[in-house]
N, C-alpha and C positions, 0 to 999 in steps of 0.2 A: 356240748359239746356234738350235738345227731345234725343240727344245725349247721356248726361249721365241717364237719364233717363231708356231709350235704354241698356243701360249697364249693368246696375241696373238691371234690369228688366231677362236678357239674363244668368247675372254670378248667377242670385239665380233661374232661375233652370238650370242651367249648375251644382250648388251646389245640387238641389235636384236630379237631376237629375243622379247622381255621390254616394250620399250617400243609393239612392232608389235600387242604383246596388252595394251595400255595402253591404245593408239591408241583398237583395236578396242573397245574399253571405255564408251572417251568417248562414241567416235560412237554407242553404244548408249545412252547415257542421251538424247546429245540429241533423238536419234527420238523417242522416248516425248513430245518437246514439238512436234519441225520434220520430221513425217514429208512433207508433201507438198512438191514438189519445184517445184511452181506454181503454192503460194500469198505472202504476202510468208513472210519468214526471219529470217534474222541471223550472226552472228558471235560465235562463240570463240575467244577464246584464254586457253594454258596457258604460263604461267613459270617457270620454278625458276632463285633466285640468278642475277636477272634478264635468263636469258636464254630465248629463247621455247622450249617443247616440244610445241606441238601449236596451230594458228592453220588455217583450216576455215573459212565462209562455207556456207547453206545458205537455199534459196530464191532468191523472188524482192527487185530492190536496187526495182524498178518494175513492175508489174501489167499499165497502161497499153501500157510497150512494151513490157517481156516482155526485162527484162535484167537476169543477173544476182548475183544478190549476190557481192558478193568482202572478202575478207580489208578492203581499200581505206576500204568505204564508211563514210561521216559518217553518222551519228545524232545527235537532239535525245539529251539524257542522264538529262532531266526531274531530281529530286534529289539526283541525283550531284555535281550545279555546288554542291549547300553545302556537300563538301570545301575545295571554290578557294576559297569562300567567307566561312569558318574559318581557312584558313592564311592571307589576304589580313588579317583582325585579329590574326592573331599576329606577320606583316610587321609588320602598325605598330605594334601592342607592342613590336614587337624593335627599330626605332626609336623609341620614347618617346615614341609619337604616339598612343598610347592604354594603360587600364591594360584588362584582361582585369571588374576587378573598381568602374568608372567606375559609377554611374549613368546610364542612356541619357537623362535631364535633362542631361547634361553637356553632353550636344553634341544637344539636341531640346529647350528647357529647357520647352516650353509642350508637351511628352506628358505625357496624363493618368496620378498615378502613378508617371513616369519618378523620381523621386527617387527609388523604392524596389526599380525593375528594375536588374540589372546588364548590364551585353555580357556576362559569361559564364553567366547564365541563356538569355539570346538564343542564347550561342551550343546549351547542353543542350536544350533543350525543355525549361526549367521559368520559367518567365516568370507565366501563365499569362493573357497576352491569346490575345484571339480567332481562331482559325486560319482567313482570307480566305478556304476555300475553303469552308468548311462554311458559307458564310453565303448566305444565299438571294438578298440579289442579285450573288451574284456572272458572274450572266447577265449581267447590267444592263453592264459592264465590261470583259467577258471579251472582246472585240475593242479596244475605242477603247485608244486608244496611252494609258497613264498616264502620267504622270513621280513619279519613287520615294518626292519628299511628295504627289503628289496617290494615290498605295499608300497611306500609311502612313495620310495623312485618310481614305481609303476605313475601314480598319476601326480608330484607334483610340481611339477613343470607344464601341464596343461594350466591354457590360458583361464583365467578365476572369470566368474560366472556375474561376480558382481565389489564392492567395494565393502574393507571386512564391517559389518556392522546397521548396513543401508538393506537387508533383508531379509529375514526368514524365510532360508530353505530347506528344511529336510533334507539331512549328506550324509552318506554312511564315513564318505572319506573323514570324518572329521573326529570318528572316532575309532578309527584305524591306526591313526593319528596320538587320539588318544593313545590306546592303546601301546603302541608302540613309547611315546612318552615315558606310562606308568614304566618299562622296562630300561630305561633310560636310566631314572631317577633310581629306581627298587635296585637293579644288576637280578634281577629276577624273571621269571619267565611270566605272562600275564598271566595263563592257568593255574601257573601258583600261587601268586599272590591272589586270586577271585578265590582257591581253593581252601588257602591259610587264613584269609581274611575275612571272607563272606561268607561259606561255605561251611567250614570244619565250627565255626562262629554261631552258624545261625540250625547248627545241628540240621543243613540237609545232606543227606546220606548217600540221596540218590542222586546228585547231579555233577554235572561232571563240564570238563570245556569236550567238543563233539568227537568224536571218532569215526571211521565208518566200518572203520581193524579191529577196534578194542573187544571185546564180549562185553555188553551192556545191559543186567539181568533188566532181563523184563522192558526191553526198547520195542517203543513201534517203530512199524517201518511205515516210512513212505511211498506215499505213491500222487503220482497223476494221471487225468480221468482224459482218455481218447477219444474221440467218434466211433471206436468199438469194442472199448471196454479200457478198466487199469491198464496202467503201467507202471512199473516200479521207478523209483525217483531219479532224475537224473543225476550221477554225480559229481560232487564239487571238493574237494580239496577244504579242509575248513580256515586253511591257515589265510587263505583270502577273503573270506569274509569277518576274519578275527577277531577284533574286539567290538564291530559294530555288529554281530551276530551267530555267533558260535558257541554258544552251550548250550545244554539239556537239561531236563530238569523235568519233576512230576509238578501234578498240583496243590497234593500236599507239605510238598514243598515251599513250592510258591509264595502257601498260605504262613508257613514258615520265616519266610524272604522277609512278606508283608508286615509278621508280629514285632521282628526286632527291630525291623523302621520304626514303629508306630512304640515304642521300650524306650529307643534309644541308645541300643546294645552296642550295635555299629559302629554309627553317628550322634555324636554329642545335638542335642537338643537346636543348639545354634547354626553346627555346620549341615546338618537334616535341613532347616528354612533352607537353604537357600538352592535342595533342588527342586520348591513347591514353592518357589516366587515366580510373576511373573514377570517378566524384565521388557524394555524399552531399545526401539532399533536408533541410529544416529536424530534421528529428527523425531522423537519423543515417544514415535506410535508404540504398546504394548503389541507383544505374543503372546503367544499363547502355548510356548513351554516354556517348561523348568529347564533340569541338569536330570534329561532319559526321561523326562515324563512330559507326555501331552495333559497339561493345567483345563477341563474343561467345565460341563458340568448338564443337569440334566434337570430341567426344569430350572433351572435358576439357583439350585444345590449344586457345590464345587465336585469336580473329578480329579482323581486321578489316574493318567489311563497308558495305553500302551499296545501297541500290537505287536506281531513278528509274522514275517514272509519267509521263507525259502523252501529252497526246491522239497515239493511235498510233506512240507509243512505250515500249522498257520495258528494264528495263539493270540488271542488276549485277553487283559488283564484291566479292569474297571475299580480301585476301590473311590467311595462314599462316604471319605474321615469326618463330616457332623456326624454321620450313624456307625460308625467303622464298619462301613459293609466290603465286603467284599468275593466279586465274584472275576473267575477262570475262567480259560473254557482253552481250551486244545484242540483240535484236527492233526490228522497223517495222512490227509490229501487235500494237495491244493488247490484244486476244485470246490474246498467248504470252509466257505469263510466265520469263524465264532464272531465274527468282529458285534453280529446289530443283534445276532441273540443273545451274546452277554452283559450290550448295552441294555436290549430289552427287558435283561434278567432283572440286571440289577436294577432298575427301575420300578420294576413289580417291587423285586423286596421293597425298596424306599419308602413306595403309598400302601405298603400293609403296615411296615413302620410303623405308620406318624399313624394309624386309625385308631 
């Protein structure tokens, strides 16, 4: 009995020492990007098997009030919004309300060449339609309240960049159009559909459609860095990025999101698979994007990844399905990107989990 107790004690000590080393290494990786405790900062969460194994905040959530960042802070997540839009489309498909191979013209009859562009191509950035963020006239509407139809009308008559299915080219317009389709099909506002069908079902109580006017508890404020210091983020009307980049969340809520996806709570297994499948162009060439996620790898181990960037904020999430490892990083200054540190942390945890 004594020997068993000693073995348990020493194995526990060994585990704690090993984890302390991993924690110190994660801290070191994060410090390569977030060095100044008095500057805008960020939050990083690491989970394994659905449980948090590391969660820390760095820097300031609000410079003017000198408020420290905490893991509970709410961030704008930018293009990570696309995950929620893509899953919403798959929810509607599972309900028999659409098919991803349907042409856009089925729902928006007057969309130019809508009979040759499919929902699948919008989801996978292979539609060829013009990305509104690359249009010079974007500055004219950036602070205006735009309905989804107004946003679609803003870019729909622009010349296409290529024929549908010919290339992969990351495209925000496609996801704005998907948000418009969700509203057309359901008769609900996009933000209401997301709240009822995803946030509430996943228990994501601190996730929202972004607003600069609403009082949002624990909001992290966004910043830019100029040559003479930090400034408050440029104001944008969130109706412009809409379904391509207008959601807010916390790292813990994003873990809840990952966990409900894993458990097929929101989507059944077959529909969920579609989001994480690599597809092919017209010429049979494979590309590494599913529905709302980049499908990459770390040292040959498959990953599902996506980042986000919107005025004053950057985000990045990396999930390793084989080991059920999730790393999510948020920053409240678009001068600090969590992309590389998130991938580096995921690689570190992956290596340690295989020892």
